C-alpha positions as CSV (number, residue, x, y, z in Angstrom):
1,M,0.0,0.0,0.0
2,T,1.1,3.5,-0.6
3,A,1.2,6.4,1.9
4,T,-1.9,8.0,0.4
5,A,-3.9,4.9,1.0
6,H,-3.2,5.2,4.7
7,T,-4.0,8.9,4.9
8,A,-7.2,8.8,2.8
9,P,-9.6,7.6,5.6
10,R,-8.3,10.1,8.1
11,A,-8.5,13.0,5.5
12,R,-12.0,12.0,4.7
13,A,-13.0,12.0,8.4
14,R,-11.6,15.6,8.8
15,S,-12.9,17.0,5.5
16,R,-15.3,19.5,7.2
17,T,-14.6,23.0,6.0
18,G,-16.5,25.0,8.6
19,G,-19.5,25.6,6.4
20,P,-23.1,25.8,7.6
21,D,-24.4,22.9,9.7
22,D,-26.7,20.5,8.0
23,R,-28.9,20.4,11.1
24,G,-29.6,24.2,11.1
25,P,-32.9,25.9,10.1
26,K,-33.2,25.6,6.4
27,I,-35.9,28.2,6.0
28,L,-33.6,30.9,7.5
29,E,-30.9,30.0,5.1
30,H,-33.3,30.3,2.1
31,V,-34.8,33.6,3.3
32,L,-31.4,35.1,3.8
33,G,-30.2,33.8,0.4
34,W,-33.2,35.3,-1.4
35,T,-32.9,38.6,0.5
36,L,-29.3,38.8,-0.8
37,V,-30.4,38.1,-4.3
38,V,-33.1,40.8,-4.2
39,L,-30.7,43.3,-2.6
40,L,-28.2,42.7,-5.4
41,A,-30.9,43.1,-8.1
42,V,-32.0,46.4,-6.6
43,L,-28.4,47.7,-6.4
44,V,-27.7,46.6,-10.0
45,T,-30.9,48.3,-11.4
46,R,-30.3,51.5,-9.3
47,A,-26.8,51.7,-10.7
48,G,-28.1,51.5,-14.2
49,L,-26.2,48.4,-15.1
50,M,-29.2,46.6,-16.4
């Protein structure tokens, strides 16, 4: 076996990047995401870019 075969299971176990939890409130995540989209659209149209 190679050295990468021994490190692969440990690397897979520690592959969390600190992103949002899967157990968190999904509705809050969707509302904040769409709010950001609407805010960006308003800023783009106000600046006359579209």
